[in-house]
N, CA and C atoms as an extended XYZ file, in Angstrom:
579
Properties=species:S:1:pos:R:3:atomname:S:1:resname:S:1:resid:I:1 pbc="F F F"
N        37.548      -27.217       23.452 N   UNK     1
C        36.541      -26.734       24.387 CA  UNK     1
C        35.776      -27.932       24.941 C   UNK     1
N        35.593      -27.966       26.252 N   UNK     2
C        34.899      -29.084       26.877 CA  UNK     2
C        33.388      -28.871       26.828 C   UNK     2
N        32.639      -29.964       27.021 N   UNK     3
C        31.180      -29.876       27.053 CA  UNK     3
C        30.722      -28.979       28.194 C   UNK     3
N        31.439      -29.066       29.333 N   UNK     4
C        31.068      -28.244       30.488 CA  UNK     4
C        31.250      -26.752       30.181 C   UNK     4
N        32.355      -26.396       29.538 N   UNK     5
C        32.597      -24.991       29.196 CA  UNK     5
C        31.544      -24.485       28.222 C   UNK     5
N        31.164      -25.329       27.270 N   UNK     6
C        30.138      -24.950       26.297 CA  UNK     6
C        28.794      -24.755       26.995 C   UNK     6
N        28.440      -25.655       27.907 N   UNK     7
C        27.186      -25.536       28.644 CA  UNK     7
C        27.182      -24.280       29.517 C   UNK     7
N        28.329      -23.964       30.143 N   UNK     8
C        28.426      -22.748       30.960 CA  UNK     8
C        28.264      -21.496       30.108 C   UNK     8
N        28.856      -21.490       28.902 N   UNK     9
C        28.721      -20.344       27.992 CA  UNK     9
C        27.272      -20.181       27.546 C   UNK     9
N        26.611      -21.301       27.228 N   UNK    10
C        25.196      -21.246       26.837 CA  UNK    10
C        24.346      -20.719       27.982 C   UNK    10
N        24.649      -21.184       29.202 N   UNK    11
C        23.899      -20.749       30.367 CA  UNK    11
C        24.082      -19.244       30.598 C   UNK    11
N        25.316      -18.766       30.445 N   UNK    12
C        25.591      -17.330       30.627 CA  UNK    12
C        24.858      -16.498       29.581 C   UNK    12
N        24.864      -16.966       28.329 N   UNK    13
C        24.142      -16.276       27.260 CA  UNK    13
C        22.652      -16.256       27.567 C   UNK    13
N        22.139      -17.376       28.053 N   UNK    14
C        20.727      -17.475       28.411 CA  UNK    14
C        20.383      -16.482       29.520 C   UNK    14
N        21.248      -16.355       30.512 N   UNK    15
C        21.022      -15.416       31.615 CA  UNK    15
C        20.995      -13.975       31.103 C   UNK    15
N        21.891      -13.652       30.174 N   UNK    16
C        21.901      -12.299       29.611 CA  UNK    16
C        20.626      -12.025       28.818 C   UNK    16
N        20.186      -13.012       28.026 N   UNK    17
C        18.936      -12.853       27.277 CA  UNK    17
C        17.752      -12.701       28.225 C   UNK    17
N        17.771      -13.483       29.308 N   UNK    18
C        16.702      -13.402       30.308 CA  UNK    18
C        16.688      -12.002       30.926 C   UNK    18
N        17.859      -11.470       31.243 N   UNK    19
C        17.954      -10.129       31.846 CA  UNK    19
C        17.418       -9.066       30.889 C   UNK    19
N        17.769       -9.176       29.602 N   UNK    20
C        17.261       -8.236       28.593 CA  UNK    20
C        15.739       -8.328       28.517 C   UNK    20
N        15.221       -9.548       28.460 N   UNK    21
C        13.773       -9.741       28.389 CA  UNK    21
C        13.085       -9.191       29.638 C   UNK    21
N        13.695       -9.405       30.815 N   UNK    22
C        13.122       -8.878       32.055 CA  UNK    22
C        13.070       -7.355       32.031 C   UNK    22
N        14.150       -6.732       31.561 N   UNK    23
C        14.179       -5.267       31.483 CA  UNK    23
C        13.148       -4.751       30.492 C   UNK    23
N        13.000       -5.442       29.356 N   UNK    24
C        11.982       -5.047       28.387 CA  UNK    24
C        10.590       -5.208       28.965 C   UNK    24
N        10.404       -6.262       29.758 N   UNK    25
C         9.110       -6.495       30.379 CA  UNK    25
C         8.789       -5.406       31.396 C   UNK    25
N         9.765       -5.040       32.196 N   UNK    26
C         9.564       -3.966       33.175 CA  UNK    26
C         9.193       -2.675       32.456 C   UNK    26
N         9.883       -2.409       31.356 N   UNK    27
C         9.599       -1.209       30.566 CA  UNK    27
C         8.172       -1.246       30.019 C   UNK    27
N         7.678       -2.440       29.716 N   UNK    28
C         6.362       -2.578       29.111 CA  UNK    28
C         5.214       -2.782       30.082 C   UNK    28
N         5.449       -2.685       31.396 N   UNK    29
C         4.371       -2.916       32.360 CA  UNK    29
C         3.167       -2.007       32.129 C   UNK    29
N         3.412       -0.830       31.588 N   UNK    30
C         2.326        0.125       31.392 CA  UNK    30
C         1.354       -0.324       30.304 C   UNK    30
N         1.727       -1.308       29.519 N   UNK    31
C         0.874       -1.743       28.406 CA  UNK    31
C         0.134       -3.034       28.738 C   UNK    31
N        -0.406       -3.135       29.940 N   UNK    32
C        -1.104       -4.348       30.377 CA  UNK    32
C        -2.319       -4.663       29.512 C   UNK    32
N        -2.922       -3.670       28.911 N   UNK    33
C        -4.190       -3.871       28.221 CA  UNK    33
C        -4.134       -4.793       27.018 C   UNK    33
N        -3.120       -4.726       26.196 N   UNK    34
C        -3.047       -5.531       24.985 CA  UNK    34
C        -2.345       -6.841       25.280 C   UNK    34
N        -3.099       -7.946       25.254 N   UNK    35
C        -2.529       -9.242       25.618 CA  UNK    35
C        -1.376       -9.643       24.719 C   UNK    35
N        -1.451       -9.366       23.426 N   UNK    36
C        -0.374       -9.774       22.527 CA  UNK    36
C         0.924       -9.024       22.821 C   UNK    36
N         0.822       -7.833       23.382 N   UNK    37
C         2.024       -7.101       23.787 CA  UNK    37
C         2.715       -7.782       24.965 C   UNK    37
N         1.988       -8.663       25.664 N   UNK    38
C         2.550       -9.346       26.825 CA  UNK    38
C         3.276      -10.628       26.454 C   UNK    38
N         3.364      -10.959       25.183 N   UNK    39
C         4.031      -12.193       24.755 CA  UNK    39
C         5.456      -11.879       24.313 C   UNK    39
N         6.406      -12.677       24.821 N   UNK    40
C         7.808      -12.573       24.411 CA  UNK    40
C         8.322      -13.974       24.101 C   UNK    40
N         9.370      -14.027       23.279 N   UNK    41
C        10.054      -15.278       22.962 CA  UNK    41
C        11.460      -15.139       23.535 C   UNK    41
N        11.862      -16.112       24.375 N   UNK    42
C        13.183      -16.018       24.986 CA  UNK    42
C        13.627      -17.393       25.480 C   UNK    42
N        14.917      -17.550       25.793 N   UNK    43
C        15.392      -18.797       26.403 CA  UNK    43
C        15.130      -18.784       27.907 C   UNK    43
N        15.169      -19.974       28.505 N   UNK    44
C        15.059      -20.107       29.959 CA  UNK    44
C        16.367      -20.694       30.472 C   UNK    44
N        16.885      -20.193       31.588 N   UNK    45
C        18.229      -20.580       32.043 CA  UNK    45
C        18.321      -22.007       32.586 C   UNK    45
N        19.535      -22.523       32.569 N   UNK    46
C        19.819      -23.809       33.211 CA  UNK    46
C        20.136      -23.546       34.679 C   UNK    46
N        20.235      -24.608       35.457 N   UNK    47
C        20.624      -24.454       36.851 CA  UNK    47
C        20.164      -25.626       37.682 C   UNK    47
N        20.672      -25.686       38.894 N   UNK    48
C        20.235      -26.685       39.863 CA  UNK    48
C        19.047      -26.101       40.617 C   UNK    48
N        17.973      -26.884       40.758 N   UNK    49
C        16.792      -26.391       41.453 CA  UNK    49
C        16.465      -27.261       42.660 C   UNK    49
N        15.965      -26.592       43.700 N   UNK    50
C        15.315      -27.282       44.803 CA  UNK    50
C        13.902      -27.574       44.318 C   UNK    50
N        13.460      -28.827       44.432 N   UNK    51
C        12.211      -29.264       43.842 CA  UNK    51
C        11.269      -29.848       44.890 C   UNK    51
N        10.004      -29.417       44.831 N   UNK    52
C         8.954      -29.916       45.716 CA  UNK    52
C         7.731      -30.189       44.852 C   UNK    52
N         7.276      -31.442       44.793 N   UNK    53
C         6.149      -31.792       43.919 CA  UNK    53
C         4.981      -32.314       44.752 C   UNK    53
N         3.764      -31.836       44.387 N   UNK    54
C         2.572      -32.230       45.137 CA  UNK    54
C         1.327      -32.003       44.280 C   UNK    54
N         0.284      -32.791       44.540 N   UNK    55
C        -1.028      -32.552       43.939 CA  UNK    55
C        -1.761      -31.543       44.822 C   UNK    55
N        -2.240      -30.450       44.207 N   UNK    56
C        -2.948      -29.397       44.935 CA  UNK    56
C        -4.401      -29.334       44.477 C   UNK    56
N        -5.264      -28.841       45.362 N   UNK    57
C        -6.667      -28.636       44.992 CA  UNK    57
C        -6.888      -27.243       44.428 C   UNK    57
N        -5.898      -26.341       44.611 N   UNK    58
C        -6.008      -24.967       44.140 CA  UNK    58
C        -4.601      -24.363       44.091 C   UNK    58
N        -4.383      -23.447       43.157 N   UNK    59
C        -3.092      -22.741       43.104 CA  UNK    59
C        -2.857      -21.935       44.380 C   UNK    59
N        -3.939      -21.567       45.063 N   UNK    60
C        -3.812      -20.786       46.297 CA  UNK    60
C        -3.102      -21.556       47.408 C   UNK    60
N        -3.003      -22.875       47.310 N   UNK    61
C        -2.296      -23.670       48.315 CA  UNK    61
C        -0.786      -23.477       48.239 C   UNK    61
N        -0.289      -23.028       47.075 N   UNK    62
C         1.159      -22.934       46.875 CA  UNK    62
C         1.802      -21.906       47.800 C   UNK    62
N         1.186      -20.739       47.977 N   UNK    63
C         1.758      -19.698       48.841 CA  UNK    63
C         2.040      -20.186       50.249 C   UNK    63
N         1.032      -20.745       50.946 N   UNK    64
C         1.281      -21.266       52.292 CA  UNK    64
C         2.325      -22.387       52.321 C   UNK    64
N         2.345      -23.236       51.289 N   UNK    65
C         3.366      -24.289       51.232 CA  UNK    65
C         4.765      -23.682       51.151 C   UNK    65
N         4.909      -22.624       50.340 N   UNK    66
C         6.220      -21.960       50.212 CA  UNK    66
C         6.669      -21.379       51.548 C   UNK    66
N         5.746      -20.715       52.242 N   UNK    67
C         6.083      -20.043       53.501 CA  UNK    67
C         6.291      -21.042       54.643 C   UNK    67
N         5.417      -22.042       54.739 N   UNK    68
C         5.410      -22.918       55.915 CA  UNK    68
C         6.180      -24.220       55.755 C   UNK    68
N         6.434      -24.656       54.507 N   UNK    69
C         7.079      -25.945       54.301 CA  UNK    69
C         8.369      -25.803       53.482 C   UNK    69
N         8.250      -25.292       52.257 N   UNK    70
C         9.398      -25.261       51.342 CA  UNK    70
C        10.501      -24.329       51.844 C   UNK    70
N        10.128      -23.097       52.203 N   UNK    71
C        11.118      -22.125       52.683 CA  UNK    71
C        11.893      -22.614       53.896 C   UNK    71
N        11.201      -23.061       54.950 N   UNK    72
C        11.929      -23.576       56.123 CA  UNK    72
C        12.822      -24.778       55.792 C   UNK    72
N        12.362      -25.656       54.883 N   UNK    73
C        13.181      -26.820       54.538 CA  UNK    73
C        14.409      -26.410       53.736 C   UNK    73
N        14.262      -25.401       52.854 N   UNK    74
C        15.419      -24.888       52.115 CA  UNK    74
C        16.442      -24.304       53.088 C   UNK    74
N        15.950      -23.569       54.071 N   UNK    75
C        16.852      -22.987       55.077 CA  UNK    75
C        17.562      -24.091       55.867 C   UNK    75
N        16.812      -25.124       56.268 N   UNK    76
C        17.387      -26.226       57.035 CA  UNK    76
C        18.476      -26.959       56.253 C   UNK    76
N        18.298      -27.069       54.931 N   UNK    77
C        19.267      -27.769       54.090 CA  UNK    77
C        20.395      -26.852       53.593 C   UNK    77
N        20.433      -25.614       54.079 N   UNK    78
C        21.513      -24.700       53.732 CA  UNK    78
C        21.478      -24.207       52.298 C   UNK    78
N        20.279      -24.073       51.746 N   UNK    79
C        20.163      -23.604       50.355 CA  UNK    79
C        20.532      -22.129       50.248 C   UNK    79
N        21.286      -21.816       49.202 N   UNK    80
C        21.621      -20.432       48.876 CA  UNK    80
C        21.100      -20.184       47.469 C   UNK    80
N        20.318      -19.130       47.317 N   UNK    81
C        19.769      -18.768       46.004 CA  UNK    81
C        20.589      -17.625       45.427 C   UNK    81
N        21.076      -17.757       44.187 N   UNK    82
C        21.879      -16.684       43.597 CA  UNK    82
C        21.030      -15.444       43.334 C   UNK    82
N        21.378      -14.327       43.932 N   UNK    83
C        20.609      -13.078       43.796 CA  UNK    83
C        20.608      -12.553       42.366 C   UNK    83
N        21.745      -12.704       41.667 N   UNK    84
C        21.837      -12.148       40.310 CA  UNK    84
C        21.009      -12.936       39.302 C   UNK    84
N        20.678      -14.196       39.614 N   UNK    85
C        19.871      -15.015       38.692 CA  UNK    85
C        18.704      -15.659       39.430 C   UNK    85
N        18.070      -14.906       40.314 N   UNK    86
C        16.959      -15.438       41.107 CA  UNK    86
C        15.847      -15.912       40.171 C   UNK    86
N        15.405      -17.144       40.365 N   UNK    87
C        14.407      -17.724       39.473 CA  UNK    87
C        13.651      -18.805       40.229 C   UNK    87
N        12.381      -18.526       40.532 N   UNK    88
C        11.531      -19.562       41.125 CA  UNK    88
C        10.290      -19.689       40.257 C   UNK    88
N         9.822      -20.919       40.132 N   UNK    89
C         8.704      -21.188       39.234 CA  UNK    89
C         8.065      -22.505       39.618 C   UNK    89
N         6.902      -22.748       39.068 N   UNK    90
C         6.284      -24.058       39.212 CA  UNK    90
C         6.119      -24.645       37.817 C   UNK    90
N         6.095      -25.972       37.768 N   UNK    91
C         5.841      -26.688       36.520 CA  UNK    91
C         4.512      -27.406       36.689 C   UNK    91
N         3.603      -27.183       35.749 N   UNK    92
C         2.285      -27.793       35.791 CA  UNK    92
C         2.304      -29.036       34.902 C   UNK    92
N         2.184      -30.219       35.505 N   UNK    93
C         2.278      -31.480       34.760 CA  UNK    93
C         0.935      -32.003       34.263 C   UNK    93
N        -0.138      -31.281       34.493 N   UNK    94
C        -1.452      -31.745       34.047 CA  UNK    94
C        -1.541      -31.708       32.523 C   UNK    94
N        -1.980      -32.804       31.946 N   UNK    95
C        -2.179      -32.848       30.485 CA  UNK    95
C        -3.481      -32.151       30.106 C   UNK    95
N        -4.478      -32.242       30.979 N   UNK    96
C        -5.762      -31.559       30.778 CA  UNK    96
C        -6.033      -30.729       32.020 C   UNK    96
N        -6.638      -29.572       31.830 N   UNK    97
C        -6.903      -28.684       32.949 CA  UNK    97
C        -7.925      -29.295       33.897 C   UNK    97
N        -7.567      -29.409       35.164 N   UNK    98
C        -8.472      -29.868       36.203 CA  UNK    98
C        -8.253      -28.963       37.416 C   UNK    98
N        -9.175      -28.037       37.677 N   UNK    99
C        -8.956      -27.064       38.752 CA  UNK    99
C        -8.928      -27.666       40.153 C   UNK    99
N        -9.357      -28.928       40.289 N   UNK   100
C        -9.407      -29.559       41.615 CA  UNK   100
C        -8.276      -30.550       41.858 C   UNK   100
N        -7.428      -30.795       40.867 N   UNK   101
C        -6.304      -31.722       41.023 CA  UNK   101
C        -5.159      -31.219       40.155 C   UNK   101
N        -4.302      -30.411       40.746 N   UNK   102
C        -3.212      -29.762       40.022 CA  UNK   102
C        -1.904      -30.442       40.415 C   UNK   102
N        -1.287      -31.137       39.458 N   UNK   103
C        -0.004      -31.816       39.685 CA  UNK   103
C         1.098      -30.789       39.455 C   UNK   103
N         1.632      -30.241       40.545 N   UNK   104
C         2.533      -29.091       40.466 CA  UNK   104
C         3.876      -29.392       41.116 C   UNK   104
N         4.936      -28.940       40.463 N   UNK   105
C         6.282      -29.014       41.037 CA  UNK   105
C         6.789      -27.589       41.222 C   UNK   105
N         7.141      -27.229       42.451 N   UNK   106
C         7.735      -25.925       42.729 CA  UNK   106
C         9.246      -26.069       42.633 C   UNK   106
N         9.890      -25.144       41.903 N   UNK   107
C        11.342      -25.177       41.712 CA  UNK   107
C        11.932      -23.810       42.029 C   UNK   107
N        13.080      -23.818       42.685 N   UNK   108
C        13.823      -22.571       42.893 CA  UNK   108
C        15.297      -22.854       42.649 C   UNK   108
N        15.901      -22.010       41.800 N   UNK   109
C        17.312      -22.184       41.465 CA  UNK   109
C        18.154      -21.925       42.709 C   UNK   109
N        19.107      -22.833       42.949 N   UNK   110
C        20.008      -22.690       44.092 CA  UNK   110
C        21.454      -22.796       43.606 C   UNK   110
N        22.336      -22.104       44.304 N   UNK   111
C        23.763      -22.201       43.981 CA  UNK   111
C        24.489      -23.086       44.993 C   UNK   111
N        23.811      -23.376       46.112 N   UNK   112
C        24.425      -24.201       47.154 CA  UNK   112
C        23.330      -24.881       47.966 C   UNK   112
N        23.597      -26.138       48.371 N   UNK   113
C        22.693      -26.860       49.264 CA  UNK   113
C        23.485      -28.010       49.882 C   UNK   113
N        22.939      -28.569       50.948 N   UNK   114
C        23.635      -29.636       51.669 CA  UNK   114
C        22.716      -30.839       51.827 C   UNK   114
N        22.535      -31.605       50.750 N   UNK   115
C        21.736      -32.823       50.782 CA  UNK   115
C        20.267      -32.590       50.525 C   UNK   115
N        19.567      -33.669       50.148 N   UNK   116
C        18.131      -33.605       49.918 CA  UNK   116
C        17.405      -34.178       51.132 C   UNK   116
N        16.079      -34.202       51.067 N   UNK   117
C        15.275      -34.698       52.181 CA  UNK   117
C        14.002      -35.329       51.624 C   UNK   117
N        13.139      -35.775       52.509 N   UNK   118
C        11.849      -36.303       52.071 CA  UNK   118
C        10.989      -35.210       51.450 C   UNK   118
N        11.235      -33.965       51.819 N   UNK   119
C        10.433      -32.839       51.321 CA  UNK   119
C        11.017      -32.270       50.031 C   UNK   119
N        12.326      -32.054       49.999 N   UNK   120
C        12.976      -31.416       48.850 CA  UNK   120
C        13.954      -32.354       48.162 C   UNK   120
N        13.912      -32.336       46.848 N   UNK   121
C        14.895      -33.029       46.008 CA  UNK   121
C        15.622      -31.955       45.214 C   UNK   121
N        16.771      -32.293       44.680 N   UNK   122
C        17.540      -31.345       43.871 CA  UNK   122
C        17.825      -31.984       42.529 C   UNK   122
N        17.671      -31.177       41.474 N   UNK   123
C        17.935      -31.690       40.132 CA  UNK   123
C        18.436      -30.574       39.244 C   UNK   123
N        19.115      -30.983       38.165 N   UNK   124
C        19.661      -30.013       37.215 CA  UNK   124
C        18.712      -29.831       36.048 C   UNK   124
N        18.488      -28.575       35.676 N   UNK   125
C        17.688      -28.242       34.502 CA  UNK   125
C        18.613      -27.771       33.392 C   UNK   125
N        18.357      -28.225       32.177 N   UNK   126
C        19.109      -27.747       31.018 CA  UNK   126
C        18.514      -26.436       30.526 C   UNK   126
N        19.281      -25.721       29.723 N   UNK   127
C        18.795      -24.500       29.084 CA  UNK   127
C        17.624      -24.857       28.173 C   UNK   127
N        16.577      -24.054       28.200 N   UNK   128
C        15.505      -24.140       27.218 CA  UNK   128
C        15.807      -23.061       26.188 C   UNK   128
N        16.086      -23.482       24.966 N   UNK   129
C        16.514      -22.527       23.936 CA  UNK   129
C        15.416      -21.526       23.565 C   UNK   129
N        14.149      -21.995       23.515 N   UNK   130
C        13.055      -21.128       23.089 CA  UNK   130
C        11.822      -21.387       23.941 C   UNK   130
N        11.276      -20.316       24.508 N   UNK   131
C        10.020      -20.409       25.254 CA  UNK   131
C         9.129      -19.235       24.862 C   UNK   131
N         7.851      -19.526       24.688 N   UNK   132
C         6.863      -18.470       24.490 CA  UNK   132
C         6.388      -18.087       25.878 C   UNK   132
N         6.504      -16.792       26.207 N   UNK   133
C         6.217      -16.322       27.565 CA  UNK   133
C         5.103      -15.279       27.534 C   UNK   133
N         4.237      -15.351       28.519 N   UNK   134
C         3.069      -14.473       28.594 CA  UNK   134
C         2.996      -13.862       29.980 C   UNK   134
N         2.847      -12.554       30.064 N   UNK   135
C         2.727      -11.860       31.351 CA  UNK   135
C         1.283      -11.907       31.826 C   UNK   135
N         1.055      -12.692       32.880 N   UNK   136
C        -0.285      -12.836       33.453 CA  UNK   136
C        -0.389      -11.940       34.678 C   UNK   136
N        -1.346      -11.019       34.652 N   UNK   137
C        -1.585      -10.123       35.774 CA  UNK   137
C        -2.826      -10.584       36.533 C   UNK   137
N        -2.744      -10.627       37.860 N   UNK   138
C        -3.914      -10.932       38.664 CA  UNK   138
C        -3.875      -12.301       39.304 C   UNK   138
N        -5.056      -12.773       39.670 N   UNK   139
C        -5.232      -14.000       40.433 CA  UNK   139
C        -4.747      -15.228       39.672 C   UNK   139
N        -4.236      -16.196       40.422 N   UNK   140
C        -3.804      -17.471       39.832 CA  UNK   140
C        -4.995      -18.255       39.283 C   UNK   140
N        -6.156      -18.018       39.844 N   UNK   141
C        -7.356      -18.712       39.367 CA  UNK   141
C        -7.710      -18.322       37.930 C   UNK   141
N        -7.153      -17.216       37.438 N   UNK   142
C        -7.414      -16.770       36.066 CA  UNK   142
C        -6.399      -17.318       35.063 C   UNK   142
N        -5.515      -18.228       35.501 N   UNK   143
C        -4.537      -18.822       34.584 CA  UNK   143
C        -5.170      -19.410       33.321 C   UNK   143
N        -6.330      -20.099       33.408 N   UNK   144
C        -6.883      -20.701       32.187 CA  UNK   144
C        -7.111      -19.698       31.051 C   UNK   144
N        -7.549      -18.488       31.376 N   UNK   145
C        -7.776      -17.468       30.341 CA  UNK   145
C        -6.453      -17.092       29.666 C   UNK   145
N        -5.415      -16.882       30.471 N   UNK   146
C        -4.105      -16.538       29.905 CA  UNK   146
C        -3.521      -17.713       29.131 C   UNK   146
N        -3.721      -18.936       29.633 N   UNK   147
C        -3.245      -20.113       28.915 CA  UNK   147
C        -3.907      -20.205       27.546 C   UNK   147
N        -5.171      -19.880       27.480 N   UNK   148
C        -5.888      -19.891       26.207 CA  UNK   148
C        -5.245      -18.923       25.212 C   UNK   148
N        -4.883      -17.724       25.696 N   UNK   149
C        -4.230      -16.711       24.835 CA  UNK   149
C        -2.881      -17.207       24.318 C   UNK   149
N        -2.082      -17.764       25.222 N   UNK   150
C        -0.737      -18.185       24.829 CA  UNK   150
C        -0.792      -19.407       23.910 C   UNK   150
N        -1.720      -20.320       24.160 N   UNK   151
C        -1.854      -21.491       23.290 CA  UNK   151
C        -2.323      -21.095       21.894 C   UNK   151
N        -3.189      -20.103       21.837 N   UNK   152
C        -3.621      -19.570       20.536 CA  UNK   152
C        -2.420      -18.990       19.778 C   UNK   152
N        -1.595      -18.220       20.483 N   UNK   153
C        -0.402      -17.638       19.865 CA  UNK   153
C         0.536      -18.732       19.356 C   UNK   153
N         0.746      -19.771       20.166 N   UNK   154
C         1.636      -20.873       19.791 CA  UNK   154
C         1.142      -21.552       18.516 C   UNK   154
N        -0.152      -21.808       18.460 N   UNK   155
C        -0.724      -22.461       17.277 CA  UNK   155
C        -0.624      -21.569       16.048 C   UNK   155
N        -1.000      -20.301       16.181 N   UNK   156
C        -0.995      -19.373       15.041 CA  UNK   156
C         0.417      -19.116       14.506 C   UNK   156
N         1.430      -19.265       15.354 N   UNK   157
C         2.808      -18.982       14.933 CA  UNK   157
C         3.628      -20.254       14.702 C   UNK   157
N         2.940      -21.381       14.589 N   UNK   158
C         3.539      -22.659       14.180 CA  UNK   158
C         4.665      -23.132       15.106 C   UNK   158
N         4.387      -23.067       16.405 N   UNK   159
C         5.294      -23.642       17.389 CA  UNK   159
C         4.738      -24.980       17.859 C   UNK   159
N         5.612      -25.832       18.359 N   UNK   160
C         5.222      -27.098       18.984 CA  UNK   160
C         5.701      -27.069       20.427 C   UNK   160
N         4.840      -27.407       21.367 N   UNK   161
C         5.190      -27.432       22.786 CA  UNK   161
C         6.100      -28.626       23.041 C   UNK   161
N         7.242      -28.393       23.720 N   UNK   162
C         8.227      -29.452       23.954 CA  UNK   162
C         8.300      -29.913       25.411 C   UNK   162
N         7.817      -29.081       26.347 N   UNK   163
C         7.852      -29.435       27.768 CA  UNK   163
C         6.625      -28.851       28.452 C   UNK   163
N         6.373      -29.297       29.677 N   UNK   164
C         5.259      -28.768       30.465 CA  UNK   164
C         5.467      -27.283       30.748 C   UNK   164
N         4.369      -26.507       30.864 N   UNK   165
C         4.495      -25.071       31.119 CA  UNK   165
C         5.046      -24.766       32.509 C   UNK   165
N         5.748      -23.635       32.569 N   UNK   166
C         6.265      -23.116       33.842 CA  UNK   166
C         5.518      -21.834       34.177 C   UNK   166
N         5.415      -21.564       35.471 N   UNK   167
C         4.806      -20.333       35.959 CA  UNK   167
C         5.829      -19.658       36.859 C   UNK   167
N         6.433      -18.556       36.380 N   UNK   168
C         7.464      -17.850       37.134 CA  UNK   168
C         6.820      -16.697       37.907 C   UNK   168
N         6.954      -16.758       39.227 N   UNK   169
C         6.278      -15.796       40.098 CA  UNK   169
C         7.161      -14.565       40.309 C   UNK   169
N         6.732      -13.432       39.754 N   UNK   170
C         7.524      -12.196       39.783 CA  UNK   170
C         7.023      -11.261       40.890 C   UNK   170
N         5.720      -11.023       40.924 N   UNK   171
C         5.104      -10.225       41.995 CA  UNK   171
C         3.887      -10.986       42.495 C   UNK   171
N         3.675      -10.947       43.808 N   UNK   172
C         2.540      -11.654       44.392 CA  UNK   172
C         2.231      -11.134       45.770 C   UNK   172
N         1.583      -11.962       46.569 N   UNK   173
C         1.153      -11.561       47.905 CA  UNK   173
C         2.322      -11.095       48.766 C   UNK   173
N         3.540      -11.571       48.488 N   UNK   174
C         4.713      -11.224       49.291 CA  UNK   174
C         5.181       -9.782       49.068 C   UNK   174
N         4.802       -9.151       47.919 N   UNK   175
C         5.283       -7.783       47.691 CA  UNK   175
C         4.235       -6.848       47.089 C   UNK   175
N         2.989       -7.316       46.931 N   UNK   176
C         1.934       -6.488       46.331 CA  UNK   176
C         0.657       -6.579       47.151 C   UNK   176
N         0.125       -5.430       47.534 N   UNK   177
C        -1.106       -5.402       48.324 CA  UNK   177
C        -2.341       -5.742       47.501 C   UNK   177
N        -2.298       -5.430       46.215 N   UNK   178
C        -3.449       -5.638       45.340 CA  UNK   178
C        -3.240       -6.854       44.445 C   UNK   178
N        -4.235       -7.733       44.384 N   UNK   179
C        -4.178       -8.911       43.511 CA  UNK   179
C        -3.985       -8.481       42.061 C   UNK   179
N        -4.520       -7.337       41.683 N   UNK   180
C        -4.392       -6.840       40.307 CA  UNK   180
C        -2.932       -6.600       39.919 C   UNK   180
N        -2.058       -6.382       40.917 N   UNK   181
C        -0.640       -6.132       40.645 CA  UNK   181
C         0.211       -7.401       40.638 C   UNK   181
N        -0.375       -8.541       40.961 N   UNK   182
C         0.388       -9.787       40.915 CA  UNK   182
C         0.803      -10.057       39.480 C   UNK   182
N         2.039      -10.483       39.283 N   UNK   183
C         2.547      -10.782       37.941 CA  UNK   183
C         3.195      -12.156       37.944 C   UNK   183
N         2.689      -13.009       37.087 N   UNK   184
C         3.253      -14.337       36.877 CA  UNK   184
C         3.573      -14.455       35.399 C   UNK   184
N         4.786      -14.882       35.083 N   UNK   185
C         5.115      -15.106       33.684 CA  UNK   185
C         4.890      -16.579       33.358 C   UNK   185
N         3.957      -16.841       32.449 N   UNK   186
C         3.716      -18.203       31.974 CA  UNK   186
C         4.756      -18.472       30.889 C   UNK   186
N         5.519      -19.552       31.042 N   UNK   187
C         6.626      -19.866       30.138 CA  UNK   187
C         6.405      -21.254       29.553 C   UNK   187
N         6.250      -21.332       28.233 N   UNK   188
C         6.005      -22.621       27.588 CA  UNK   188
C         7.153      -22.926       26.632 C   UNK   188
N         7.973      -23.943       26.953 N   UNK   189
C         9.067      -24.331       26.052 CA  UNK   189
C         8.502      -24.849       24.718 C   UNK   189
N         9.081      -24.365       23.626 N   UNK   190
C         8.578      -24.690       22.290 CA  UNK   190
C         9.731      -24.879       21.303 C   UNK   190
N         9.371      -25.394       20.126 N   UNK   191
C        10.273      -25.342       18.981 CA  UNK   191
C         9.423      -25.029       17.761 C   UNK   191
N        10.039      -24.442       16.750 N   UNK   192
C         9.333      -24.063       15.534 CA  UNK   192
C         9.048      -25.317       14.725 C   UNK   192
N         7.814      -25.410       14.174 N   UNK   193
C         7.490      -26.581       13.345 CA  UNK   193
C         7.722      -26.265       11.877 C   UNK   193
């Protein structure tokens, strides 16, 4: 068995686990009230991502950037996003929370593209075997409260953070009229200590 075949099998297994977790999450949407019910442990898939990194003054800047800059540039470069494994997220590289200077990388998994540009780069992500994930409902400005909950869970359950947190955007201004219905999954890669 080649390394590539093994990596493809791991990626496929990861996608199936992700699909199961997504279905369980959809089933559990009615239980928004209990924060601990919103925590899941699952792998994160591998893939090639279109990447855009920038320092922002607010998470609210990301939406307009996606619509006015990232989306048009992805279209110009011939990006195709796989519908069966659609996955877009941002990675927050800040070591300490600073609401006025957010070092953020926006990533979207692509199955096809035709070259990079000054705006978009492309890179491969490996499978993350274990991530602690938290369903955050509402405004992006409330991320610190949810981060506090998930970090508490990580500490109490003896995990060690291995990579910067990801924020996977599931529902937002593009498909929900009410901010209360926005859903972002905070995903923190970890390993057991």
